[in-house]
C-alpha positions as CSV (number, residue, x, y, z in Angstrom):
1,M,23.8,-0.5,-5.5
2,R,24.1,-1.8,-9.0
3,Q,22.1,-0.2,-11.8
4,G,21.1,-1.6,-15.1
5,Y,18.3,-2.0,-17.6
6,S,15.9,-4.9,-18.0
7,A,15.3,-5.7,-21.7
8,K,12.6,-8.2,-20.7
9,F,10.6,-5.6,-18.8
10,K,11.9,-2.5,-20.6
11,L,12.6,-0.7,-17.4
12,P,15.6,0.5,-15.4
13,I,16.6,-1.8,-12.6
14,R,18.5,-1.3,-9.4
15,F,19.9,-4.2,-7.3
16,L,20.2,-3.5,-3.5
17,R,22.8,-5.1,-1.2
18,P,22.6,-5.4,2.6
19,G,22.4,-2.0,4.2
20,E,21.0,-0.2,1.2
21,Y,17.7,1.5,0.5
22,Y,16.2,3.3,-2.4
23,A,13.0,5.1,-3.3
24,T,11.7,6.4,-6.6
25,N,8.7,8.1,-8.1
26,Q,9.6,6.8,-11.6
27,P,8.7,3.4,-13.2
28,E,11.6,1.2,-12.1
29,I,12.3,-2.3,-10.9
30,L,14.1,-2.7,-7.5
31,G,15.7,-6.1,-7.0
32,T,17.6,-7.9,-4.3
33,V,18.6,-11.4,-3.2
34,L,17.9,-12.4,0.4
35,G,19.0,-15.0,2.8
36,S,18.6,-14.2,6.5
37,C,18.2,-10.5,5.7
38,I,14.8,-8.8,5.3
39,S,13.7,-6.6,2.5
40,V,10.7,-4.3,2.8
41,C,9.0,-2.9,-0.2
42,L,6.9,0.1,0.6
43,F,4.6,1.9,-1.8
44,D,2.1,4.7,-1.9
45,E,-0.4,3.9,-4.7
46,E,-2.0,7.3,-4.6
47,N,1.2,9.2,-5.2
48,R,2.8,6.5,-7.3
49,I,6.0,6.3,-5.2
50,G,7.8,3.2,-3.9
51,G,11.0,2.0,-2.3
52,M,12.9,-0.9,-1.0
53,N,15.4,-1.6,1.8
54,H,17.6,-4.5,2.7
55,F,18.7,-5.0,6.3
56,M,20.6,-7.6,8.1
57,L,19.9,-7.0,11.8
58,P,16.8,-5.8,13.7
59,G,18.4,-3.2,15.9
60,C,20.9,-3.5,18.8
61,I,23.2,-0.5,18.2
62,S,25.0,1.2,21.0
63,T,25.3,5.0,21.3
64,Q,29.0,4.8,20.6
65,E,28.4,2.8,17.5
66,I,25.8,5.1,16.0
67,L,28.3,7.7,14.7
68,F,30.5,5.2,13.0
69,S,27.9,2.7,11.8
70,E,26.3,2.0,8.5
71,I,22.9,2.4,10.0
72,G,21.1,1.1,7.0
73,R,22.0,-2.4,8.1
74,Y,19.7,-2.2,11.1
75,G,16.0,-2.7,10.6
76,L,14.7,0.3,12.7
77,Y,17.0,2.8,10.9
78,A,16.5,1.1,7.5
79,M,12.8,1.6,7.9
80,E,13.0,5.2,8.9
81,L,15.5,6.0,6.1
82,L,13.2,4.4,3.5
83,I,10.1,6.1,4.8
84,G,11.9,9.4,4.9
85,E,13.1,9.0,1.3
86,I,9.6,8.1,0.1
87,I,8.2,11.2,1.9
88,K,10.9,13.4,0.3
89,K,9.8,12.2,-3.1
90,G,6.2,13.2,-2.4
91,G,4.8,10.1,-0.6
92,N,2.4,10.1,2.3
93,R,3.2,8.0,5.3
94,K,-0.6,7.5,6.0
95,T,-1.2,5.8,2.6
96,L,1.9,3.5,2.6
97,K,1.5,-0.2,2.2
98,G,4.2,-2.8,2.7
99,K,5.4,-6.2,1.5
100,C,8.1,-8.1,3.3
101,F,10.5,-10.9,2.3
102,G,13.5,-12.8,3.6
103,G,14.4,-14.1,7.0
104,G,15.5,-17.5,5.7
105,S,17.7,-19.7,7.9
106,V,20.5,-20.0,5.3
107,L,23.6,-18.9,7.3
108,R,25.2,-20.5,10.4
109,F,25.6,-17.8,13.0
110,R,27.6,-18.3,16.2
111,Q,25.5,-19.6,19.1
112,Y,25.6,-16.3,21.0
113,D,24.3,-14.3,18.1
114,G,20.9,-15.8,18.7
115,N,18.4,-16.6,15.9
116,I,18.9,-13.6,13.6
117,P,16.3,-14.6,10.9
118,E,13.6,-15.0,13.6
119,A,14.6,-11.7,15.3
120,N,14.4,-9.9,11.9
121,I,10.9,-11.4,11.3
122,R,9.6,-10.5,14.8
123,F,11.0,-7.0,14.4
124,I,9.5,-6.2,11.1
125,R,6.0,-7.5,12.0
126,K,6.1,-5.5,15.2
127,F,7.2,-2.4,13.3
128,F,4.3,-2.6,10.8
129,E,1.9,-3.2,13.7
130,L,3.2,-0.2,15.8
131,E,3.4,2.2,12.8
132,E,-0.1,1.1,11.6
133,I,1.2,0.5,8.1
134,P,-0.7,-2.3,6.3
135,L,1.5,-5.3,5.7
136,I,-0.4,-6.7,2.7
137,T,2.1,-9.5,1.6
138,E,4.8,-11.4,3.4
139,N,7.0,-14.3,2.5
140,M,9.5,-14.8,5.4
141,G,11.2,-17.6,7.2
142,G,11.9,-21.1,5.9
143,S,15.3,-22.5,5.0
144,Y,15.8,-20.9,1.6
145,G,16.8,-17.6,0.0
146,R,14.7,-15.4,-2.2
147,K,15.2,-13.3,-5.2
148,I,12.7,-10.5,-5.5
149,Y,11.8,-7.8,-8.1
150,F,9.6,-4.9,-6.9
151,F,7.9,-3.0,-9.7
152,V,7.4,0.7,-8.8
153,P,4.9,2.3,-8.8
154,E,2.3,-0.4,-9.0
155,G,3.7,-2.5,-6.1
156,R,3.9,-5.8,-8.0
157,I,6.4,-8.4,-6.8
158,L,8.1,-11.2,-8.6
159,M,9.7,-13.7,-6.2
160,K,11.8,-16.8,-6.8
161,R,12.8,-19.2,-4.1
162,L,16.6,-20.0,-4.0
163,I,17.6,-23.4,-2.8
164,G,21.3,-24.0,-2.1
165,A,24.1,-21.5,-2.5
166,S,23.4,-18.1,-4.0
167,Q,25.1,-14.8,-4.4
168,E,23.2,-13.5,-1.4
169,N,24.6,-16.2,0.8
170,E,28.0,-15.0,-0.2
171,D,27.1,-11.3,0.2
172,E,25.6,-12.0,3.6
173,E,28.6,-14.1,4.7
174,N,31.0,-11.3,3.6
175,Y,28.8,-8.8,5.4
176,K,28.6,-10.9,8.5
177,R,32.5,-11.2,8.5
178,L,32.8,-7.4,8.2
179,L,30.4,-6.9,11.2
180,L,32.3,-9.4,13.3
181,R,35.6,-7.8,12.5
182,K,34.2,-4.4,13.4
183,R,32.9,-5.8,16.7
184,T,36.2,-7.4,17.5
185,A,38.1,-4.1,16.7
186,E,35.7,-2.1,18.9
187,N,36.1,-4.6,21.8
188,L,39.9,-4.3,21.5
189,M,39.7,-0.5,21.5
190,K,37.5,-0.6,24.7
191,R,40.0,-2.8,26.5
192,S,43.0,-0.6,25.7
């Protein structure tokens, strides 16, 4: 996670990459750039706490993988990590509200990987439904990336559509290559 300061908004700013999450009870801006990944912004207006995550895949983790995995890259774990962090800072799960972004079809995945952006979108909508957390804003899907800034604690979002190549596409491509290398290494270890 990169940290900095926004002279324009006169606030600290943190930029999240795939697999990361962060929650705060201080006035801050949380930012990220999304392609096929999903970013969830959760906030508790009553307690003035908010947080963001950035995940690449909806779930699909084996029991052998769980001990060696960067679990923040998986939607289910990313959501529980973020909610847990908000609660640790004094938030209340019952008063959380959410905003979701991403899931753009900007990367070419191998055929057997399925449609990752659509799977991410289905997962996060179902998560909000099952957890009974109001999803008050969403901007997901399409064939473009997004750059978002989440202002904690008020829950305000600034979003810009990204057409063409972006740093996120490069970050996601690098992250995808890392995942594929890990999967190949695990498969080789299972065979030996």
